[in-house]
N, C-alpha and C positions, 0 to 999 in steps of 0.2 A: 504493500500500500504506500509506504513512504517513497519508494522509487517510482512506481507506476503512476501514482497520483499524489504529488507532494501535499502534505497537510498545511493548513493555514499558518501554523507557526513558522514553517520554512519559508513560506511566501512573503512573510513580513520582513525577512532579511533583505529583500530586494524591492525597496519602495519605487513605485512607478512602473514596475515590470508588468507585462500582460501575461496572465496565466490561462485565462479562458475568456472568450468573448461573450458578453451578456446577451442572452437570446432566449425568448420564450418559444421560438420555433425550433424544429428539429433540424439543426445544421451542424456541420463540423468543418474544421480547418485542417486539411491534410498537409503535413510538412515533411520535408526530407533534409537530413543533415549530412555534411561531410564530403559531398561530391563537388564538382562533377568528375566522374572517371569513366573511361570508355568501356570498362568491363560491366558496369551496372547501370549507369544513368540512362543510356539509350533504351535499355529494356524497360526501365520505369516509365520513360516518356511514351513508349509504344503502348504499354498497358493503360496508362492514363488516357491516351488517345482513344483506345478501344472503348472505354467507358465514358468518354466525353467529360472528363474530370480535369479541373485545373487545381494545381497545388502550389505551395510556396517552397522554394529550395534555398536553404541556408548554406551558402557555398564557402568553401575554404579558398582563400585568395590564390594560394600557390597552385591549387588544382585548376582554377580558372586560367591562370597564366599558362599552364602546361596544356590545357585542353580547351582553347577558346572556341573552337567550332561546336563542341558539345554545349558549352555555356550559351552560345548564340542560339542553338537549337531550343534550349529551355525558353529563352525569350521569344523566339519566333513562334513557338507553339502556344503562347499566351499565358505562360505561368509567371509567377512573381518570384523575385529573388531577394535574398538577405545576406548580410555579412556574418561570417562565422570565424572571423580572424584570418590572418594570412597563413599561419602555421598551426592552426588548431590548438591554440594555447589555452591552458587553464589559468584564469585570472589570479587565483589564489597563490599560484606558484611564481608569479612575476610581480615586480614593482609596477606601480600604476603607470608611470611614464612609458616603460617598455611595452606594456600591454596595449596602451592606447596608440602607441606608434605602430604596433603590429596591425591593429584594426584600421588605422589610417592607411597603411600600405595596402591592405586588402581592398579598401574602398576605391583605390585607384583603378582597380579592375572590375569591381562589382557595382559600384554606384547605386547604393540603396540606402534608404533611411530606416530599414529594418535591421536589427541585430539580435543574434542569439549567442550567448556565451557557450563555448564547448563545455560539456558536462554540467552546465548550469552553475558553474562555480565562478564567483567574482569576489573581489574585495569590496567593502562598502564604498570607499572613495571612487573606485572604478565605476560603480553603479551610478553614483551622483554625477560624474562627468559625462558618462555615456547617455544618460537620459536627456541631456540638454540637446543632443544632436540626433539621437536615434529613438525609435520605438523599440524597447527591449522586449522581445518575444520569448517567453518561456514555454510552458506546456501544461496541459491538463492531463494528458495521457502519453507516457513514454513507453513504447512497446518493448524495449530492451531486446530488439531483434539482433543487436550486436553481440549479445552475451553467449558464450559457449555453453552456459548452463541452461539456456532456454532452448525449447523446441519450437518448430513452426506452430504446432497446436497451442503451445503456451503463449506465444506471441498473439495468436488469434484470440485466445481467451482474455488477454489483457484488454484488447479492443472491446470485446463483448462485455466485460465486467465493469469497465470504468468509463466508457464513453457516455456523455450526457449532452444536453443542448449546449452548443457553443464550445465544445471541447476542441482544443488544439492538440492534434495527434502527431506524434513523432515517429517516423521510420527513418532509415539511413540508407542512402545510396552509396554503400561502402562495401569493401571486400569482406570485412568482418561480419556484416549482416546478410551477405548474399544468400546463404542456404535458408535461413529462417524467413527472410523478407520475401524471397521469390515464391514461397508457398503461402505465407501468411497474408501478404498484401492483397492478392486477388480474392482470397476468402473474406478478408475484412471488408473490402469494397462491396462485394456481393451482399454481405450481411448488413452493412450500413444502408445500402440501397433498399434492401428488403424491409428494413426497419423504418424507412421513410426519411432518412437523413439527406439533406441537401449539402453539397460540397461547395464551400466558399473560399475565396482568396483573402489572405491577409494583405492589408495595404496601409 
């Protein structure tokens, strides 16, 4: 529960961050972290296209630098993008200036007002600085598809058990998540559609 859907006490640590979008209607915000990479991201884009779904991709700047064509494909297909630092840095492990400089470097490639901290970890001063320039987007449901201790069925059950109106759901277009995500993502989309959820974009 603490990881899949962080409790209120944890959310208080990041003032101004967005964890879930207020909504009385059945809608979700599908997001992907850590790409773009050629091994996974095009597959995700093809799947989303099959279901006519738009999502928000929180991209690592260095991956955008290395794979600009895939990044452009995300944009061309009408998805939104966000900054996920240049080197996938955890804020708590770095001094504020170095962390902010890394985010600024990523923004030279990504050009987005949306930001999500890798692993959801930041120092308090980093949060205060970043919220002046970015919408800090956290999550309401993190699937843990990246975990070697999870199974595709476990990832799918996280979506079923924790999704609610306005949930921001996190998958990963990364090699660590490939096995779990490629099975769980289609099942999750099917289930969400059957339950009547509309897919919306973060902006």
